[in-house]
TORLO-679422 format. One record per residue (C-alpha): x, y, z. Coordinates in pm, 1 decimal, padded with zeros to 6 digits. Layout:
N
+----------+----------+----------+
!        X !        Y !        Z !
+----------+----------+----------+
!        X !        Y !        Z !
...
+----------+----------+----------+
END
This chain:
409
+----------+----------+----------+
!        X !        Y !        Z !
+----------+----------+----------+
! -00446.3 !  02530.7 !  00906.3 !
! -00746.0 !  02466.6 !  00674.1 !
! -00698.8 !  02444.3 !  00307.7 !
! -00973.0 !  02557.6 !  00072.3 !
! -01313.8 !  02698.6 !  00188.7 !
! -01547.6 !  02566.1 !  00449.9 !
! -01878.6 !  02696.2 !  00564.9 !
! -02037.8 !  02613.9 !  00906.0 !
! -02349.1 !  02707.9 !  01088.0 !
! -02343.7 !  02790.6 !  01448.0 !
! -02657.4 !  02840.5 !  01664.9 !
! -02670.5 !  02950.8 !  02022.6 !
! -02965.6 !  03007.3 !  02266.8 !
! -03012.0 !  03258.3 !  02539.4 !
! -03213.3 !  03230.6 !  02870.7 !
! -03519.9 !  03384.3 !  02710.4 !
! -03549.1 !  03093.9 !  02467.6 !
! -03442.2 !  03297.2 !  02169.5 !
! -03203.6 !  03120.7 !  01927.1 !
! -02922.6 !  03325.8 !  01735.1 !
! -02768.6 !  03171.7 !  01428.8 !
! -02462.4 !  03263.5 !  01209.9 !
! -02323.9 !  03114.3 !  00890.7 !
! -01939.5 !  03150.5 !  00885.4 !
! -01722.4 !  03102.4 !  00573.9 !
! -01368.2 !  03004.0 !  00656.6 !
! -01124.8 !  03089.9 !  00366.6 !
! -00763.4 !  03041.7 !  00477.7 !
! -00714.0 !  03248.3 !  00786.5 !
! -01017.3 !  03463.1 !  00709.4 !
! -01343.5 !  03409.4 !  00888.6 !
! -01639.8 !  03576.6 !  00711.3 !
! -01964.1 !  03598.8 !  00864.2 !
! -02212.8 !  03592.2 !  00557.2 !
! -02550.5 !  03538.0 !  00731.2 !
! -02708.0 !  03585.2 !  01054.8 !
! -03078.8 !  03533.5 !  01195.9 !
! -03256.7 !  03525.6 !  01534.5 !
! -03587.6 !  03358.5 !  01626.0 !
! -03895.7 !  03541.2 !  01749.8 !
! -03942.2 !  03535.4 !  02138.0 !
! -04191.2 !  03271.4 !  02266.0 !
! -04165.7 !  03014.1 !  01985.2 !
! -04146.3 !  02655.4 !  02049.4 !
! -03778.2 !  02535.7 !  02044.3 !
! -03831.8 !  02302.6 !  01729.2 !
! -03995.1 !  02581.2 !  01537.3 !
! -03734.4 !  02837.3 !  01638.0 !
! -03450.0 !  02599.6 !  01548.0 !
! -03618.7 !  02539.6 !  01202.8 !
! -03666.7 !  02905.6 !  01135.8 !
! -03315.3 !  03037.2 !  01211.3 !
! -03165.5 !  02712.3 !  01043.4 !
! -03353.3 !  02786.5 !  00726.8 !
! -03265.3 !  03165.5 !  00735.4 !
! -02882.5 !  03096.3 !  00745.9 !
! -02889.1 !  02778.3 !  00526.9 !
! -02839.0 !  02466.6 !  00731.6 !
! -02743.8 !  02193.8 !  00487.3 !
! -02591.0 !  01843.7 !  00520.9 !
! -02267.5 !  01957.0 !  00367.7 !
! -02217.8 !  02235.0 !  00623.9 !
! -02120.1 !  02144.5 !  00981.7 !
! -02357.0 !  02241.9 !  01256.1 !
! -02257.7 !  02349.7 !  01590.6 !
! -02518.7 !  02415.3 !  01872.9 !
! -02492.8 !  02600.3 !  02205.3 !
! -02824.1 !  02543.6 !  02382.0 !
! -02900.8 !  02739.4 !  02702.7 !
! -02908.7 !  02462.0 !  02964.6 !
! -03043.1 !  02541.2 !  03308.6 !
! -02878.5 !  02380.0 !  03611.1 !
! -02564.0 !  02314.5 !  03408.7 !
! -02240.4 !  02499.6 !  03468.7 !
! -01878.6 !  02565.9 !  03367.1 !
! -01574.4 !  02565.7 !  03574.0 !
! -01191.6 !  02555.8 !  03542.5 !
! -00981.1 !  02307.6 !  03731.5 !
! -00642.2 !  02129.5 !  03753.8 !
! -00594.4 !  01759.6 !  03748.5 !
! -00289.3 !  01525.2 !  03716.8 !
! -00225.4 !  01432.2 !  03361.0 !
! -00497.8 !  01175.8 !  03308.8 !
! -00698.8 !  01065.2 !  03007.8 !
! -01011.7 !  00857.4 !  02931.8 !
! -01199.5 !  00691.1 !  03206.7 !
! -00960.9 !  00813.8 !  03478.2 !
! -01005.3 !  01174.9 !  03377.2 !
! -01381.5 !  01136.3 !  03348.3 !
! -01387.0 !  00973.0 !  03712.4 !
! -01177.1 !  01263.8 !  03861.3 !
! -01402.1 !  01521.3 !  03695.2 !
! -01731.6 !  01351.6 !  03816.7 !
! -01577.6 !  01379.1 !  04170.1 !
! -01491.6 !  01753.5 !  04115.2 !
! -01842.7 !  01852.6 !  03999.3 !
! -02005.5 !  01860.4 !  04349.1 !
! -01709.5 !  02070.2 !  04472.1 !
! -01737.8 !  02321.6 !  04192.8 !
! -02117.5 !  02367.6 !  04147.7 !
! -02369.4 !  02446.3 !  04419.5 !
! -02646.6 !  02255.8 !  04255.1 !
! -02519.1 !  02001.1 !  04004.3 !
! -02763.8 !  01839.1 !  03793.4 !
! -02902.0 !  01481.9 !  03890.6 !
! -02824.4 !  01332.7 !  03536.4 !
! -02538.6 !  01502.4 !  03372.3 !
! -02265.4 !  01450.3 !  03115.9 !
! -01906.8 !  01615.1 !  03140.0 !
! -01749.9 !  01776.6 !  02828.9 !
! -01391.5 !  01907.3 !  02888.3 !
! -01126.3 !  02096.8 !  02711.8 !
! -00758.5 !  02094.1 !  02789.9 !
! -00605.8 !  02438.1 !  02822.0 !
! -00238.3 !  02533.1 !  02771.0 !
! -00028.0 !  02421.7 !  03068.5 !
!  00079.7 !  02659.6 !  03318.9 !
!  00400.7 !  02690.3 !  03531.9 !
!  00324.5 !  02338.5 !  03694.3 !
!  00389.6 !  02102.7 !  03399.7 !
!  00286.4 !  01797.0 !  03607.2 !
! -00076.8 !  01899.6 !  03603.0 !
! -00316.6 !  01992.4 !  03337.8 !
! -00569.3 !  02264.6 !  03332.6 !
! -00910.3 !  02201.4 !  03198.3 !
! -01245.1 !  02395.9 !  03114.2 !
! -01524.7 !  02159.4 !  03214.1 !
! -01887.0 !  02193.9 !  03099.6 !
! -02153.8 !  02010.7 !  03308.5 !
! -02436.6 !  01932.9 !  03068.0 !
! -02788.3 !  01852.9 !  03192.8 !
! -02910.2 !  01541.2 !  03021.5 !
! -03264.5 !  01621.0 !  03097.7 !
! -03248.3 !  01970.7 !  02951.6 !
! -03082.8 !  01840.1 !  02641.2 !
! -03354.6 !  01596.7 !  02554.3 !
! -03584.2 !  01858.6 !  02395.0 !
! -03284.2 !  01945.9 !  02172.0 !
! -03246.3 !  01584.7 !  02055.1 !
! -03625.4 !  01547.1 !  01990.8 !
! -03607.2 !  01860.5 !  01783.2 !
! -03317.7 !  01735.7 !  01570.3 !
! -03492.2 !  01407.8 !  01514.1 !
! -03800.5 !  01600.2 !  01406.9 !
! -03613.8 !  01822.9 !  01169.7 !
! -03390.9 !  01517.4 !  01053.8 !
! -03081.5 !  01736.4 !  01119.9 !
! -02745.6 !  01591.6 !  01215.6 !
! -02523.2 !  01788.5 !  01459.5 !
! -02132.4 !  01792.4 !  01459.9 !
! -02087.3 !  01951.0 !  01801.7 !
! -02288.4 !  02060.0 !  02108.0 !
! -02101.5 !  02283.2 !  02343.1 !
! -02108.0 !  02582.5 !  02571.9 !
! -02002.8 !  02933.6 !  02463.0 !
! -01778.0 !  02950.7 !  02774.9 !
! -01613.1 !  02633.3 !  02676.9 !
! -01500.1 !  02798.6 !  02349.0 !
! -01303.2 !  03056.7 !  02543.5 !
! -01041.7 !  03190.2 !  02292.3 !
! -00678.1 !  03101.4 !  02386.6 !
! -00557.3 !  03450.0 !  02294.5 !
! -00832.9 !  03633.1 !  02503.7 !
! -00675.6 !  03824.3 !  02792.6 !
! -00701.6 !  03635.9 !  03128.4 !
! -00758.9 !  03945.2 !  03322.9 !
! -01041.4 !  04058.6 !  03105.0 !
! -01408.8 !  04017.5 !  03180.1 !
! -01592.1 !  03780.9 !  02946.6 !
! -01957.2 !  03844.0 !  02993.6 !
! -02243.9 !  03706.2 !  02791.9 !
! -02571.5 !  03848.6 !  02919.9 !
! -02790.5 !  03620.8 !  02725.0 !
! -02618.5 !  03298.2 !  02884.4 !
! -02518.7 !  03428.9 !  03222.9 !
! -02681.9 !  03759.7 !  03292.6 !
! -02560.9 !  03772.8 !  03651.3 !
! -02204.2 !  03653.4 !  03613.1 !
! -01893.5 !  03710.4 !  03406.7 !
! -01582.5 !  03498.6 !  03355.7 !
! -01235.8 !  03626.8 !  03447.8 !
! -00912.7 !  03453.6 !  03571.7 !
! -01059.2 !  03096.9 !  03533.1 !
! -01386.2 !  03146.2 !  03733.7 !
! -01730.2 !  03320.5 !  03744.7 !
! -01766.4 !  03646.7 !  03930.5 !
! -02105.8 !  03799.5 !  04021.9 !
! -02204.4 !  04123.2 !  03870.7 !
! -02203.6 !  04387.4 !  04131.5 !
! -02534.6 !  04601.4 !  04129.5 !
! -02470.7 !  04915.5 !  03923.3 !
! -02116.5 !  04802.2 !  03821.8 !
! -02131.5 !  04628.8 !  03498.6 !
! -01790.5 !  04488.0 !  03382.8 !
! -01594.3 !  04620.7 !  03076.5 !
! -01725.6 !  04416.6 !  02764.8 !
! -01515.6 !  04595.1 !  02518.1 !
! -01235.9 !  04338.9 !  02506.3 !
! -01480.0 !  04063.7 !  02380.0 !
! -01620.4 !  04305.5 !  02128.7 !
! -01280.9 !  04392.9 !  02002.8 !
! -01169.1 !  04025.4 !  01976.2 !
! -01493.0 !  03943.0 !  01773.1 !
! -01425.2 !  04224.0 !  01523.1 !
! -01046.5 !  04122.4 !  01496.4 !
! -01148.5 !  03752.6 !  01448.0 !
! -01442.6 !  03800.7 !  01204.4 !
! -01537.6 !  03991.7 !  00897.4 !
! -01904.9 !  04081.3 !  00856.7 !
! -01996.8 !  04057.3 !  00490.7 !
! -02296.0 !  04249.8 !  00361.7 !
! -02622.7 !  04331.3 !  00523.8 !
! -02695.0 !  03975.3 !  00640.1 !
! -02357.9 !  03930.8 !  00795.8 !
! -02361.2 !  04266.9 !  00956.4 !
! -02649.9 !  04166.6 !  01183.8 !
! -02409.7 !  03938.3 !  01379.6 !
! -02194.5 !  04243.7 !  01485.7 !
! -02414.8 !  04250.5 !  01808.6 !
! -02373.4 !  04115.3 !  02148.0 !
! -02666.5 !  03853.7 !  02125.6 !
! -02464.8 !  03673.0 !  01847.5 !
! -02135.6 !  03666.0 !  02040.5 !
! -02211.6 !  03306.2 !  02187.4 !
! -02267.5 !  03173.1 !  01833.1 !
! -01958.9 !  03333.1 !  01698.0 !
! -01755.0 !  03196.2 !  02000.0 !
! -01862.5 !  02847.0 !  01949.9 !
! -01810.5 !  02863.7 !  01570.1 !
! -01442.7 !  02997.3 !  01619.2 !
! -01386.7 !  02709.2 !  01872.2 !
! -01524.7 !  02453.6 !  01610.3 !
! -01280.6 !  02597.3 !  01347.1 !
! -00997.0 !  02581.4 !  01595.0 !
! -01076.4 !  02218.5 !  01650.7 !
! -01173.2 !  02258.9 !  02008.0 !
! -01543.9 !  02174.7 !  01993.2 !
! -01529.2 !  01798.9 !  02088.9 !
! -01869.0 !  01695.9 !  02229.8 !
! -01685.0 !  01376.3 !  02402.1 !
! -01963.9 !  01145.1 !  02323.0 !
! -02252.2 !  01384.4 !  02421.8 !
! -02440.4 !  01361.6 !  02095.6 !
! -02648.1 !  01047.1 !  02028.3 !
! -02504.2 !  00827.2 !  01750.8 !
! -02818.1 !  00867.6 !  01540.7 !
! -02788.0 !  01249.8 !  01534.8 !
! -02416.4 !  01245.0 !  01422.4 !
! -02351.6 !  01330.2 !  01062.0 !
! -02251.7 !  01055.7 !  00809.2 !
! -02017.1 !  01300.9 !  00651.2 !
! -01703.4 !  01132.5 !  00796.4 !
! -01846.9 !  00792.8 !  00744.9 !
! -01884.5 !  00864.9 !  00370.1 !
! -01526.0 !  01002.2 !  00372.5 !
! -01403.6 !  00689.8 !  00546.8 !
! -01583.0 !  00465.6 !  00299.7 !
! -01432.1 !  00668.9 !  00019.1 !
! -01078.8 !  00635.1 !  00177.6 !
! -01136.5 !  00265.2 !  00228.0 !
! -01236.7 !  00238.3 ! -00134.6 !
! -00942.0 !  00431.8 ! -00249.2 !
! -00704.6 !  00226.6 ! -00042.9 !
! -00863.9 ! -00097.9 ! -00180.3 !
! -00838.6 !  00029.8 ! -00514.8 !
! -00478.4 !  00129.0 ! -00454.9 !
! -00399.8 ! -00219.9 ! -00302.0 !
! -00570.1 ! -00381.9 ! -00604.1 !
! -00345.1 ! -00180.0 ! -00844.8 !
! -00048.1 ! -00259.2 ! -00649.2 !
! -00134.9 ! -00642.8 ! -00667.5 !
! -00192.4 ! -00609.2 ! -01035.0 !
!  00138.1 ! -00420.2 ! -01089.3 !
!  00310.3 ! -00685.3 ! -00869.0 !
!  00155.5 ! -00965.1 ! -01064.5 !
!  00260.3 ! -00820.1 ! -01389.4 !
!  00616.1 ! -00760.7 ! -01254.5 !
!  00626.7 ! -01114.2 ! -01138.5 !
!  00488.4 ! -01237.2 ! -01475.8 !
!  00743.2 ! -01014.3 ! -01654.5 !
!  01032.7 ! -01161.4 ! -01438.9 !
!  00894.6 ! -01518.4 ! -01495.9 !
!  00874.6 ! -01467.2 ! -01863.2 !
!  01228.7 ! -01326.2 ! -01868.9 !
!  01344.1 ! -01607.6 ! -01656.2 !
!  01187.5 ! -01873.3 ! -01879.0 !
!  01352.6 ! -01688.5 ! -02184.7 !
!  01689.1 ! -01727.7 ! -02013.9 !
!  01643.6 ! -02076.6 ! -01931.8 !
!  01524.6 ! -02158.2 ! -02287.4 !
!  01822.0 ! -01977.1 ! -02432.1 !
!  02051.3 ! -02145.8 ! -02195.3 !
!  01910.7 ! -02494.3 ! -02287.1 !
!  01942.5 ! -02402.6 ! -02666.2 !
!  02300.1 ! -02292.5 ! -02618.6 !
!  02372.5 ! -02617.6 ! -02427.8 !
!  02227.2 ! -02816.7 ! -02696.6 !
!  02421.8 ! -02614.4 ! -02955.3 !
!  02740.7 ! -02661.4 ! -02754.0 !
!  02671.2 ! -03046.3 ! -02727.4 !
!  02621.0 ! -03063.7 ! -03101.8 !
!  02941.3 ! -02853.7 ! -03174.9 !
!  03151.0 ! -03074.6 ! -02947.5 !
!  03009.6 ! -03387.7 ! -03122.1 !
!  03096.9 ! -03229.2 ! -03462.2 !
!  03429.2 ! -03116.1 ! -03317.9 !
!  03525.5 ! -03475.5 ! -03202.1 !
!  03410.8 ! -03601.0 ! -03555.8 !
!  03623.6 ! -03361.0 ! -03717.0 !
!  03917.2 ! -03436.7 ! -03474.5 !
!  03889.0 ! -03805.6 ! -03585.0 !
!  03881.0 ! -03702.9 ! -03957.7 !
!  04189.1 ! -03474.8 ! -03897.4 !
!  04371.4 ! -03755.1 ! -03727.2 !
!  04286.9 ! -03991.6 ! -04003.7 !
!  04405.5 ! -03742.9 ! -04274.5 !
!  04721.1 ! -03675.1 ! -04078.9 !
!  04772.3 ! -04046.9 ! -04058.4 !
!  04715.2 ! -04072.5 ! -04427.3 !
!  04942.9 ! -03787.5 ! -04513.6 !
!  05202.0 ! -03921.3 ! -04261.4 !
!  05179.4 ! -04281.7 ! -04412.5 !
!  05466.0 ! -04410.8 ! -04636.7 !
!  05402.4 ! -04392.7 ! -05013.7 !
!  05504.8 ! -04756.5 ! -05045.5 !
!  05600.8 ! -04943.1 ! -05379.3 !
!  05472.7 ! -04815.7 ! -05695.3 !
!  05430.7 ! -05189.8 ! -05792.8 !
!  05203.4 ! -05264.3 ! -05495.4 !
!  04883.9 ! -05238.6 ! -05693.4 !
!  05018.7 ! -05454.6 ! -05978.5 !
!  05144.0 ! -05707.7 ! -05712.4 !
!  04802.1 ! -05699.9 ! -05555.6 !
!  04631.3 ! -05769.9 ! -05899.1 !
!  04880.6 ! -06060.4 ! -05959.1 !
!  04791.8 ! -06192.3 ! -05603.6 !
!  04417.0 ! -06185.8 ! -05680.8 !
!  04475.4 ! -06358.0 ! -06007.6 !
!  04689.9 ! -06619.2 ! -05834.6 !
!  04433.2 ! -06731.5 ! -05593.7 !
!  04234.3 ! -07032.9 ! -05691.4 !
!  03894.8 ! -06964.7 ! -05827.3 !
!  03716.1 ! -07185.4 ! -05572.1 !
!  03844.1 ! -06937.5 ! -05292.9 !
!  03634.8 ! -06644.3 ! -05164.8 !
!  03808.1 ! -06359.5 ! -04984.1 !
!  03575.6 ! -06274.4 ! -04701.3 !
!  03799.3 ! -06020.6 ! -04523.7 !
!  04093.2 ! -05826.7 ! -04630.6 !
!  04321.8 ! -05591.6 ! -04433.5 !
!  04627.1 ! -05402.3 ! -04582.8 !
!  04880.6 ! -05198.2 ! -04416.8 !
!  05231.8 ! -05071.0 ! -04492.2 !
!  05400.3 ! -05405.0 ! -04414.7 !
!  05158.7 ! -05692.6 ! -04469.1 !
!  04822.4 ! -05804.7 ! -04605.0 !
!  04581.1 ! -06001.7 ! -04387.2 !
!  04326.1 ! -06214.7 ! -04566.9 !
!  04049.2 ! -06457.4 ! -04460.9 !
!  03959.0 ! -06709.0 ! -04731.1 !
!  03688.1 ! -06951.6 ! -04755.8 !
!  03694.4 ! -07263.3 ! -04985.8 !
!  03508.2 ! -07587.1 ! -05039.9 !
!  03818.9 ! -07763.4 ! -05163.9 !
!  03923.0 ! -08048.7 ! -04920.4 !
!  04302.2 ! -07997.4 ! -04941.5 !
!  04370.0 ! -07648.3 ! -05082.8 !
!  04732.2 ! -07593.7 ! -05180.5 !
!  04792.2 ! -07218.0 ! -05156.1 !
!  05177.0 ! -07248.4 ! -05158.6 !
!  05187.6 ! -07316.0 ! -05537.3 !
!  04926.0 ! -07052.0 ! -05607.0 !
!  05111.3 ! -06783.2 ! -05417.6 !
!  05446.0 ! -06851.2 ! -05586.8 !
!  05278.6 ! -06690.4 ! -05891.3 !
!  05217.8 ! -06359.9 ! -05693.5 !
!  05558.8 ! -06168.4 ! -05662.6 !
!  05615.8 ! -05910.2 ! -05379.5 !
!  05473.6 ! -06121.8 ! -05096.5 !
!  05578.2 ! -06403.6 ! -04878.1 !
!  05366.1 ! -06609.1 ! -04643.6 !
!  05387.1 ! -06499.7 ! -04283.3 !
!  05125.8 ! -06729.5 ! -04131.9 !
!  04886.1 ! -06966.1 ! -04281.6 !
!  04619.2 ! -07155.1 ! -04073.8 !
!  04340.9 ! -07371.5 ! -04198.2 !
!  04032.3 ! -07437.3 ! -03997.7 !
!  03738.8 ! -07656.3 ! -04089.0 !
!  03408.9 ! -07501.5 ! -04038.5 !
!  03194.4 ! -07777.7 ! -04150.5 !
!  03207.7 ! -08078.0 ! -04373.6 !
!  03208.5 ! -07866.7 ! -04690.8 !
!  03369.7 ! -07537.5 ! -04586.7 !
!  03727.2 ! -07461.5 ! -04495.3 !
!  03835.4 ! -07114.3 ! -04352.7 !
!  04184.6 ! -07000.2 ! -04407.3 !
!  04363.0 ! -06722.6 ! -04220.4 !
!  04654.9 ! -06594.0 ! -04427.3 !
!  04912.8 ! -06322.2 ! -04365.2 !
!  05129.0 ! -06213.5 ! -04638.3 !
!  05434.7 ! -05996.2 ! -04563.5 !
!  05539.0 ! -05745.5 ! -04832.4 !
!  05883.2 ! -05761.2 ! -04983.8 !
!  06052.5 ! -05540.9 ! -05245.1 !
!  06164.8 ! -05729.6 ! -05579.3 !
!  06115.5 ! -06090.4 ! -05478.4 !
!  05860.2 ! -06356.9 ! -05543.3 !
!  05633.3 ! -06517.3 ! -05292.1 !
!  05711.2 ! -06860.0 ! -05155.3 !
+----------+----------+----------+
END
């Protein structure tokens, strides 16, 4: 099914060298013949092709289908095993001498696969044997006119699939002495022309003739051009490598380039989107990592503060739980300080609930602390050690034990 509107030009030739051209507009299922033209008899092929092409509007954006009249060619129907490619071509080349009385010396085979019959193990084909020598003037004319052609075919190769098999298909301009029926050509008996109304009926059911220009094509000489045009629109006009590469249209190449460009652009956009996504994920990941590290640093700082607070709390609990001691302790401590000789220096002092540890330094040779400590009530000497540091300095380690109500001794 085709969407939108497409216009094609189909040109067919007859045995007298006259060309008949039609322009067909396909809109959905409707096929409208909007222009038709025929060349004058006796014209040179290139001039006739140029004239009818200009009359129906040959343009680069309109597919061009040609059905030249090629002498010494032929069309036949055959069955082969289900083959493809080179194997099918070789099988058909072997079949040509069996089907044609006088095959061309240099020919090219164009085939079309028909719907399978009862024997599904074989395929039915319509085969056109094109004479390369007779096609050469066509290539020369196309190069002269600088035209590109989409398909070159034979009208009998475009046999409609819905055309009755037992009906006669006769194209007097192409094969004046034969008609096609039941998959083969039959000679026309003298004085007994076959019934040609089935083809005319099919043409009128298939096409709509628009205006005066289009109505010209509702005539038997234009039927070959209409058949090949309909075959192209059905997708059956495959020239199978018959057309030289320089004469093929660049329409598909441009479409392929456009498709490649769009695919490249799509891939580029996908890459940009992927890079942005990766960058976004990386940025999010980096943010998470930074927040995690900040939280870890904060946790470490809080743990350090918590340990410090625990120490402070323990110290406060120790202070709170400590015994209040004697109210006279400070007074006793003052008396102890007054009792110490003036030449003694207290370098270390440690006080707890039960005792006072002191480190004293003096330059006196024989210090007598006993007499001095008797003047300080509330303490008694626990330990007393003298140690000579040098010739002039003596260190005294003194431990005083607290006692209630007595004097030191």
